[in-house]
Phi, psi and omega in degrees: 000136187293142172284140186298157166286146189220129183237131179248125172256130173248119183236164182276312184225159163313120180113335178302315180301339179266332185274336190230104169091007192286330180291311182295336177297307184296323179303310186290328181292322177295337183268356178102002183283140184265113192247122180237133178258142173240127176246119192284327180230168170269011177070022192289332176261018183283145176283161177271112188267347179257110183305337179285345182254001184281079185232156174302318187292324176293315175305321187293326187247022192299320185298312187288326177297319184289329180294320175294322175297326172299322179306305181302305175305314183303320177291324174300314185276347184069029180250168167265169188198146176227143173257139180284333180093004178283162186266131180309131178278346189068172177248104186296135183226140179134166183225105356290154181293150175294161178292146183292152179304141180295133175085002184287172182303320189279358175263353187282137174308134183304314188288343174276308180305327187283336189304305182299331181283320173299316180305317177296316177295314185290334177279316184274337179053056176287146171279328185236137176233147179226149173205206173263164174281186186297342178268001176084002192084314163205154199289033169295139182302318183294331175291310174301329176292313182303315182302312184297317179291325185282320174297319175296321170297322176300317181290329184275333194292337181271351180265123185290342182274353185245133188048056188301339183264005182264020180103167173299135180310138174213129179252114173294159185254339175220147176239132179232153172248134175292139171224077180273344186235036172285158192298323183299318176300306186296324175293321177304312187280322175300308184297326174300321176294315184300313180298346182249012182071022182258161176277130179266136179287352187254006188299310179288332183286321179286331183293336186264346194285121175277124178315138176213074185304327179295314180301313184298333180282004185279342181295125176235355186214123181237117187259116176290120184208030188299323178301344183258003170308319175300323178288322168312309186292323177286332174293317176302316181294332179304327181266080195293332182283341189251335189237119181271116179292351172255006185267199182298321176315331190239020182292331180272111182308143181307310184298331174292317182291320174304314179294310187284323185212089185278004186242165168245142197240144187216165179237131184274113189266331183215138176208124180258013169239160179287129178222157176252108188264155351293165178249163165233010180220130181290339179260018179298137183081356182250331195300332180249014178285154189296338181289350182267354175284173176306130180298000000 
């Protein structure tokens, strides 16, 4: 009997799994793919972004509350999940920015931080791993660190000489970066709102967006998943401290989003199988690969 397809998402904070790739996650879960989320930090230093939750009692218990929010989102998405256990670095603000807090995730040596992820990769045995690009998707130090750690773990997990006490070697076959907020998608959503006589939440953003054709061209893989946008939205709303249901995230009506941009988009960063680009499936080139056969 074939072994199931297995997909691992590595994220910096609780809520990232719901704001990046959640609809394609739900699609793969519905197809029987085994999906595992790895959350590097507890989000302890994250801001409360939902005004309705901005209360002293919430702030005092933010770590516990964010864990409960992750529990709810995990159930909605139908995934399994592990915490790597590192401490949120926070987003340093100022000119120059202040130093990062001692002992936070972004200050841990990459080779040290990669070890627990190597252990999880070898245990879960994913064929596909996803994370952020070298800019972190946006320059939060934990997102940039998440990229570094995931790339290091992807490259080390199959090497028996590296982390020899972290389980039997396992080499994932593909590594992807999320590209959820590239200009082409944002422009399409903006145009769809204007065409319908609706106010676009992206007008000011687009006006200030400096063209970067090289970055825009990095998307290699568009996964059709519009029918799972409602699942994505429910998972997002589960992170009540981070998501205002009346805010920007939901300014584009669901049916407009489904029609204007029905995919979630990725960049194929590493592949150990032959592929033909562009793709519409994270498992392209893998479904008939020997690793999908019985272990």
